MIKE-627358 format. One record per residue: residue in three letters; x negated, y negated, z negated of N, C-alpha, C in turn. Coordinates in Angstrom, 3 decimals. Layout:
# MIKE-627358
(site 'ALA', (X, Y, Z), (X, Y, Z), (X, Y, Z))
...
***
This chain:
# MIKE-627358
(site 'MET', (-0.883, 1.241, 0.007), (-0.126, 0.331, -0.239), (-0.949, -1.249, 0.251))
(site 'GLY', (-1.891, -1.064, -0.419), (-2.707, -2.464, -0.629), (-2.849, -3.164, -1.625))
(site 'ILE', (-2.473, -2.479, -2.803), (-1.993, -2.827, -4.038), (-2.859, -4.232, -4.328))
(site 'THR', (-4.414, -4.139, -4.183), (-5.169, -5.246, -4.325), (-4.968, -6.677, -3.765))
(site 'VAL', (-4.065, -6.663, -2.889), (-3.682, -7.889, -2.156), (-2.171, -8.204, -2.628))
(site 'LEU', (-1.549, -7.896, -3.142), (-0.197, -8.213, -3.642), (-0.067, -9.443, -4.311))
(site 'GLY', (-1.142, -9.508, -5.244), (-1.178, -11.084, -5.822), (-1.522, -12.384, -5.087))
(site 'LYS', (-2.204, -11.843, -3.998), (-2.619, -12.738, -2.866), (-0.952, -13.342, -2.483))
(site 'TYR', (-0.611, -12.372, -1.836), (1.063, -12.792, -1.524), (2.144, -13.110, -2.370))
(site 'ILE', (2.045, -12.677, -3.633), (3.104, -13.577, -4.365), (2.647, -14.714, -4.828))
(site 'SER', (1.211, -15.267, -4.734), (0.735, -16.503, -4.761), (1.177, -17.214, -3.781))
(site 'ILE', (0.951, -16.792, -2.495), (1.580, -17.545, -1.344), (2.953, -17.979, -1.353))
(site 'ILE', (3.969, -16.837, -1.947), (5.278, -17.418, -1.772), (5.436, -18.244, -2.864))
(site 'SER', (4.694, -18.443, -4.021), (4.881, -19.057, -5.314), (4.465, -20.755, -4.719))
(site 'ARG', (3.399, -20.850, -4.166), (2.526, -22.319, -3.754), (3.584, -22.809, -2.694))
(site 'ARG', (4.123, -22.118, -1.876), (4.756, -22.507, -0.871), (6.444, -23.000, -1.476))
(site 'GLU', (6.816, -21.913, -2.383), (8.033, -22.882, -2.862), (7.746, -23.649, -3.709))
(site 'GLN', (6.806, -24.214, -4.128), (6.280, -24.962, -5.012), (6.283, -26.372, -4.048))
(site 'LYS', (5.571, -26.243, -2.748), (5.552, -27.148, -1.883), (6.815, -27.584, -1.252))
(site 'TYR', (7.956, -26.581, -1.136), (8.993, -26.899, -0.524), (9.599, -27.765, -1.737))
(site 'LEU', (9.833, -27.270, -3.106), (10.713, -27.996, -3.867), (9.808, -29.222, -4.376))
(site 'ASN', (8.381, -29.510, -4.224), (8.205, -30.915, -4.562), (8.874, -31.926, -3.472))
(site 'ALA', (9.090, -31.567, -2.000), (9.829, -32.264, -1.399), (11.074, -32.288, -1.680))
(site 'VAL', (11.811, -31.474, -1.989), (13.036, -31.901, -2.489), (13.419, -32.718, -3.740))
(site 'MET', (12.202, -32.332, -4.523), (12.274, -33.297, -6.320), (11.891, -34.877, -6.113))
(site 'GLN', (11.093, -34.909, -4.724), (10.173, -36.216, -4.585), (11.153, -37.428, -4.672))
(site 'PRO', (12.321, -37.336, -4.069), (13.404, -38.520, -4.475), (14.034, -39.015, -5.511))
(site 'TYR', (13.625, -37.771, -6.669), (13.681, -38.161, -7.978), (12.614, -38.509, -9.002))
(site 'GLY', (11.628, -38.510, -8.410), (10.648, -38.867, -8.913), (9.633, -37.713, -9.890))
(site 'LEU', (10.428, -36.471, -9.058), (9.949, -34.963, -10.266), (9.110, -34.394, -9.220))
(site 'GLY', (8.164, -33.607, -10.119), (7.242, -32.495, -9.202), (7.902, -31.186, -9.438))
(site 'PHE', (7.227, -30.334, -9.004), (7.641, -28.961, -9.303), (8.021, -28.000, -10.854))
(site 'SER', (7.126, -28.644, -11.825), (7.492, -27.750, -12.935), (8.387, -28.580, -13.353))
(site 'SER', (8.989, -29.578, -13.119), (10.155, -30.157, -13.684), (11.105, -29.643, -13.456))
(site 'TYR', (11.248, -29.020, -12.365), (12.857, -28.048, -11.412), (12.759, -27.021, -12.933))
(site 'ASN', (11.846, -26.082, -12.912), (11.757, -24.976, -13.804), (12.405, -25.173, -15.247))
(site 'PHE', (11.385, -26.438, -15.618), (12.062, -26.946, -16.908), (13.538, -27.365, -17.153))
(site 'MET', (14.036, -27.992, -15.849), (15.454, -28.312, -15.945), (16.265, -27.362, -16.082))
(site 'LEU', (15.886, -26.325, -15.060), (16.920, -24.918, -15.122), (16.497, -24.129, -16.464))
(site 'PHE', (15.897, -24.323, -17.358), (15.547, -23.494, -18.209), (16.391, -24.525, -19.126))
(site 'LEU', (16.432, -25.684, -19.540), (17.378, -26.479, -20.272), (18.929, -26.144, -20.375))
(site 'ALA', (18.990, -26.075, -18.576), (20.646, -25.997, -18.446), (21.151, -24.858, -19.258))
(site 'LYS', (20.294, -23.866, -19.305), (20.918, -22.739, -19.901), (20.469, -22.417, -21.470))
(site 'ASN', (19.326, -23.341, -21.810), (19.212, -23.165, -23.423), (19.286, -24.445, -23.945))
(site 'GLU', (20.090, -25.597, -23.948), (20.171, -26.734, -24.358), (19.860, -26.692, -26.193))
(site 'GLY', (19.149, -27.825, -26.111), (18.915, -27.795, -27.624), (17.522, -27.017, -28.196))
(site 'CYS', (16.861, -26.048, -27.196), (15.850, -25.470, -27.558), (14.621, -26.101, -27.957))
(site 'THR', (13.669, -25.916, -28.800), (12.331, -26.617, -28.746), (11.383, -26.445, -27.840))
(site 'GLN', (10.403, -27.344, -27.449), (9.353, -27.039, -26.710), (8.498, -26.026, -27.046))
(site 'LYS', (8.352, -25.572, -28.326), (7.610, -24.284, -28.146), (8.472, -22.940, -27.604))
(site 'GLU', (9.865, -23.184, -27.651), (10.493, -22.119, -27.460), (10.663, -21.879, -25.971))
(site 'LEU', (10.727, -23.017, -25.291), (10.396, -23.314, -24.035), (9.470, -22.590, -23.536))
(site 'CYS', (7.829, -23.199, -23.847), (6.615, -22.423, -23.500), (6.511, -21.145, -23.611))
(site 'ARG', (7.121, -20.737, -24.613), (7.214, -19.250, -24.895), (7.853, -18.576, -24.090))
(site 'SER', (9.114, -18.911, -23.787), (9.762, -18.283, -22.700), (9.645, -18.146, -21.221))
(site 'MET', (9.107, -19.421, -20.887), (8.064, -19.578, -19.513), (6.918, -19.547, -19.347))
(site 'GLY', (6.226, -18.818, -20.314), (4.691, -18.678, -20.378), (3.957, -20.038, -19.684))
(site 'ILE', (4.182, -20.674, -20.550), (3.636, -22.222, -20.143), (2.483, -22.800, -21.264))
(site 'ASP', (1.721, -23.662, -20.835), (0.823, -24.276, -22.177), (1.570, -25.305, -22.432))
(site 'GLU', (1.610, -25.521, -23.900), (2.296, -26.724, -24.239), (1.875, -27.973, -23.961))
(site 'ALA', (0.199, -28.028, -23.495), (0.019, -29.625, -23.003), (0.715, -29.725, -21.661))
(site 'VAL', (1.042, -28.941, -20.772), (1.658, -29.141, -19.544), (2.962, -29.592, -20.174))
(site 'ALA', (3.759, -28.647, -20.701), (5.037, -28.922, -20.838), (5.222, -30.448, -21.676))
(site 'THR', (4.490, -30.833, -22.594), (4.485, -32.013, -23.319), (4.479, -33.211, -22.385))
(site 'ARG', (3.382, -33.244, -21.193), (3.432, -34.161, -19.958), (4.509, -34.027, -19.368))
(site 'SER', (5.166, -33.225, -18.707), (6.532, -32.906, -18.270), (7.283, -33.578, -18.758))
(site 'MET', (7.430, -33.112, -20.186), (8.722, -33.717, -21.130), (8.953, -34.891, -20.984))
(site 'LYS', (7.645, -35.625, -21.280), (7.547, -36.998, -21.740), (7.835, -37.745, -20.270))
(site 'LYS', (7.384, -37.254, -19.029), (8.041, -38.080, -17.739), (9.443, -37.771, -17.479))
(site 'MET', (9.784, -36.675, -17.762), (11.158, -36.027, -17.308), (12.312, -37.455, -18.531))
(site 'GLU', (11.753, -37.798, -19.558), (12.220, -38.299, -20.391), (12.357, -39.800, -20.097))
(site 'ARG', (10.872, -40.343, -19.682), (11.175, -41.711, -19.222), (11.669, -41.803, -18.063))
(site 'GLU', (12.036, -41.033, -17.098), (12.665, -40.940, -15.718), (14.428, -40.648, -16.269))
(site 'GLY', (14.528, -39.956, -17.268), (15.801, -40.464, -17.700), (16.686, -39.180, -17.385))
(site 'TYR', (15.873, -37.927, -17.609), (16.773, -36.645, -17.291), (16.750, -35.675, -18.563))
(site 'VAL', (15.806, -35.829, -19.106), (15.658, -35.057, -20.299), (15.644, -36.164, -22.043))
(site 'ARG', (16.349, -35.646, -23.022), (16.370, -36.269, -24.249), (15.537, -35.522, -25.428))
(site 'ARG', (14.535, -36.006, -25.983), (14.019, -35.285, -27.135), (14.428, -35.587, -28.563))
(site 'ILE', (14.888, -34.903, -29.063), (15.673, -35.391, -30.663), (14.864, -34.532, -31.663))
(site 'ARG', (14.164, -35.384, -32.530), (13.349, -34.971, -33.744), (14.219, -34.339, -34.488))
(site 'SER', (13.942, -33.155, -35.135), (14.487, -32.112, -35.687), (14.502, -32.649, -37.114))
(site 'GLU', (15.718, -32.572, -37.839), (15.816, -32.781, -39.336), (14.851, -32.209, -39.986))
(site 'GLN', (15.269, -30.707, -39.553), (14.196, -29.884, -40.550), (12.583, -29.890, -40.414))
(site 'ASP', (12.333, -30.031, -39.493), (10.993, -30.113, -39.149), (10.589, -31.320, -38.237))
(site 'SER', (9.802, -32.567, -38.431), (9.627, -33.738, -38.072), (9.022, -33.463, -36.813))
(site 'ARG', (8.141, -32.446, -36.602), (6.943, -32.251, -35.889), (7.675, -31.682, -34.664))
(site 'LYS', (8.921, -30.687, -34.796), (9.817, -30.303, -33.424), (10.810, -31.099, -33.026))
(site 'TYR', (10.790, -31.274, -31.513), (11.862, -31.824, -30.934), (12.842, -30.653, -30.328))
(site 'ALA', (14.263, -31.299, -30.406), (15.503, -30.330, -29.878), (15.082, -30.957, -28.321))
(site 'LEU', (15.519, -29.973, -27.218), (15.540, -30.670, -25.682), (16.735, -30.813, -25.229))
(site 'TYR', (17.098, -31.660, -24.736), (18.704, -31.682, -24.330), (18.552, -32.376, -22.734))
(site 'LEU', (19.335, -32.057, -21.662), (19.122, -32.592, -20.521), (20.231, -33.875, -20.143))
(site 'THR', (20.026, -34.900, -20.406), (20.750, -36.127, -20.157), (21.835, -35.828, -18.844))
(site 'GLU', (23.113, -36.763, -19.075), (23.857, -36.868, -17.804), (23.260, -36.696, -16.664))
(site 'LYS', (22.298, -37.588, -16.262), (21.429, -37.788, -15.113), (20.408, -36.229, -14.790))
(site 'GLY', (20.004, -35.580, -15.885), (19.787, -34.529, -15.607), (20.513, -33.363, -15.524))
(site 'GLN', (21.562, -33.392, -16.088), (22.757, -32.445, -15.478), (23.130, -32.331, -14.182))
(site 'GLU', (23.427, -34.030, -13.680), (23.699, -34.107, -12.232), (22.837, -33.381, -11.294))
(site 'LEU', (21.498, -33.381, -11.640), (20.508, -32.586, -10.682), (20.515, -31.564, -10.688))
(site 'ILE', (21.016, -30.528, -11.762), (21.234, -29.367, -11.391), (21.582, -28.511, -10.379))
(site 'PRO', (22.778, -29.004, -9.961), (23.243, -28.472, -8.852), (22.194, -28.943, -7.438))
(site 'VAL', (21.503, -29.690, -7.531), (20.789, -29.616, -6.228), (19.711, -29.005, -6.288))
(site 'ILE', (18.890, -28.773, -7.798), (18.049, -27.917, -7.598), (18.544, -26.152, -7.175))
(site 'ARG', (19.636, -26.181, -7.807), (19.867, -24.755, -7.374), (20.378, -24.551, -6.040))
(site 'ALA', (20.810, -25.533, -5.300), (21.001, -25.317, -3.825), (20.007, -25.521, -3.181))
(site 'ALA', (19.047, -26.195, -3.505), (17.497, -25.958, -2.857), (16.887, -24.848, -3.068))
(site 'LEU', (17.058, -24.128, -4.178), (16.353, -22.947, -4.533), (17.217, -21.879, -3.539))
(site 'GLU', (18.229, -22.131, -3.452), (19.067, -20.908, -2.472), (19.175, -21.004, -1.102))
(site 'ALA', (18.870, -22.426, -0.748), (18.332, -22.398, 0.725), (17.285, -22.225, 0.826))
(site 'TRP', (16.197, -22.086, -0.001), (15.000, -21.562, 0.210), (14.890, -19.997, 0.247))
(site 'TRP', (15.101, -19.454, -0.930), (15.410, -18.007, -0.668), (16.167, -17.321, 0.434))
(site 'ASP', (16.990, -18.024, 1.013), (17.903, -17.548, 2.138), (17.270, -17.795, 2.960))
(site 'LYS', (16.225, -18.482, 3.183), (15.398, -18.427, 4.226), (14.198, -17.212, 4.282))
(site 'ILE', (13.633, -17.604, 3.529), (12.519, -16.139, 2.873), (13.351, -14.786, 2.861))
(site 'LEU', (14.310, -14.713, 2.734), (14.784, -13.343, 2.670), (16.039, -13.115, 3.985))
(site 'GLN', (15.939, -13.993, 4.909), (16.823, -13.880, 5.928), (16.763, -12.570, 6.865))
(site 'ASP', (16.045, -11.952, 6.993), (15.663, -10.867, 7.663), (15.749, -9.634, 6.715))
(site 'PHE', (16.027, -9.686, 5.492), (15.781, -8.365, 4.647), (17.311, -7.780, 4.349))
(site 'PRO', (17.878, -6.794, 4.932), (19.116, -6.673, 4.649), (19.641, -6.466, 2.876))
(site 'GLN', (20.671, -6.538, 2.892), (21.296, -7.079, 1.315), (20.746, -6.105, 0.658))
(site 'GLU', (20.670, -4.741, 0.854), (20.031, -3.375, -0.247), (18.943, -3.988, -0.660))
(site 'GLN', (18.105, -4.160, 0.430), (16.437, -4.841, -0.229), (16.570, -5.742, -1.168))
(site 'GLN', (17.252, -6.950, -0.765), (17.519, -7.761, -1.643), (17.784, -7.578, -3.001))
(site 'GLU', (18.688, -6.584, -3.200), (19.255, -6.598, -4.466), (18.041, -5.375, -5.237))
(site 'TYR', (17.268, -4.874, -4.144), (16.373, -3.567, -4.595), (14.935, -4.245, -5.732))
(site 'LEU', (14.908, -5.426, -4.527), (13.363, -6.298, -4.806), (13.464, -7.176, -6.164))
(site 'LEU', (14.615, -7.860, -6.684), (14.335, -8.586, -8.086), (14.233, -7.773, -8.836))
(site 'PRO', (14.837, -6.979, -9.245), (14.230, -6.004, -10.543), (12.834, -5.563, -10.438))
(site 'LEU', (12.469, -5.238, -9.303), (10.824, -4.905, -9.253), (10.172, -6.249, -9.492))
(site 'ILE', (10.701, -7.088, -9.142), (9.134, -8.465, -9.524), (9.824, -8.945, -10.675))
(site 'LYS', (11.050, -8.935, -11.188), (11.092, -9.250, -12.758), (10.470, -8.195, -13.526))
(site 'HIS', (10.647, -6.601, -13.381), (9.649, -5.765, -14.116), (8.396, -6.056, -13.865))
(site 'MET', (7.691, -6.495, -12.794), (6.133, -6.828, -12.734), (5.845, -8.044, -13.571))
(site 'SER', (6.559, -8.734, -13.451), (6.508, -10.214, -14.150), (6.310, -9.700, -15.785))
(site 'GLU', (7.516, -9.289, -16.142), (7.562, -8.704, -17.643), (6.083, -8.159, -18.188))
(site 'ASN', (6.031, -6.841, -17.168), (4.646, -6.091, -17.308), (3.294, -7.318, -17.266))
(site 'ALA', (3.108, -8.037, -16.477), (2.337, -9.477, -16.795), (2.004, -9.986, -17.828))
(site 'VAL', (3.527, -10.401, -18.336), (3.418, -11.248, -19.533), (2.683, -10.571, -20.614))
(site 'SER', (3.260, -8.963, -20.546), (2.824, -7.841, -22.118), (1.305, -7.857, -21.642))
(site 'VAL', (0.745, -8.093, -20.772), (-0.425, -7.636, -20.380), (-1.302, -8.916, -21.013))
(site 'SER', (-0.748, -10.200, -20.612), (-1.406, -11.646, -21.051), (-1.343, -11.232, -22.377))
(site 'ASP', (0.038, -11.464, -22.906), (0.366, -11.612, -24.435), (-1.009, -10.320, -25.068))
(site 'ASP', (-1.017, -9.254, -24.844), (-1.715, -8.085, -25.328), (-3.370, -8.848, -25.304))
(site 'MET', (-3.890, -9.518, -24.321), (-5.463, -10.141, -23.918), (-5.309, -11.380, -25.116))
(site 'THR', (-4.400, -12.231, -25.307), (-4.142, -13.587, -25.989), (-4.471, -12.950, -27.562))
(site 'GLU', (-3.548, -11.817, -28.031), (-3.518, -11.441, -29.278), (-5.039, -10.411, -29.570))
(site 'GLU', (-5.587, -9.989, -28.810), (-7.038, -9.682, -28.749), (-7.632, -10.588, -29.409))
(site 'ARG', (-7.875, -11.895, -28.795), (-8.674, -13.043, -28.921), (-7.918, -13.727, -29.946))
(site 'GLY', (-6.737, -13.704, -30.530), (-6.488, -14.491, -31.762), (-5.909, -15.651, -31.136))
(site 'GLU', (-5.865, -15.974, -30.013), (-5.331, -17.285, -29.320), (-3.811, -17.072, -29.336))
(site 'ASP', (-3.181, -18.553, -29.181), (-1.525, -18.348, -28.744), (-1.429, -19.702, -28.033))
(site 'HIS', (-1.277, -19.517, -26.673), (-0.974, -20.721, -25.854), (-0.063, -20.331, -24.592))
(site 'GLY', (1.189, -20.527, -25.672), (2.659, -20.514, -24.718), (3.005, -19.224, -24.098))
(site 'SER', (2.420, -18.121, -24.512), (2.650, -16.557, -24.307), (3.869, -16.528, -24.145))
(site 'GLY', (4.736, -15.407, -22.977), (6.062, -15.188, -22.758), (6.820, -14.390, -24.004))
(site 'LYS', (6.201, -14.174, -25.114), (6.724, -13.314, -26.307), (7.543, -14.355, -27.248))
(site 'GLU', (8.611, -13.537, -27.437), (9.832, -14.371, -28.214), (9.457, -14.051, -29.774))
***
């Protein structure tokens, strides 16, 4: 199967999706990582930034920069926790909520084009496989992080 180049192809798809979404998000003053955060927040209103980072496997410094920009642009609100003043609960603003259908439509258009010549049964088979690979990748990464005694926004809950 040429498994050694599988990462190369997954990376190409990811980079091209980023380029596509950057173009879609440009009129809104947002970049690629912002759309992922916004979609996560649409499903997880009130989560903390640490929860977002762990769930998405993202470094907290990257998330902090993105959240501050999205807050300045009026898409996200950060509300300080009453229990722990170091934590913020994250919420989409009305402006952020209005952008969610735009993002979803852009993603749907992208994947419709990418998968246009795949029969439906192959499309339905593909997602669980890729998801399983992603989960395994998180697990391997988490194991390495734990061995080194680090915590950099891994995917573990």
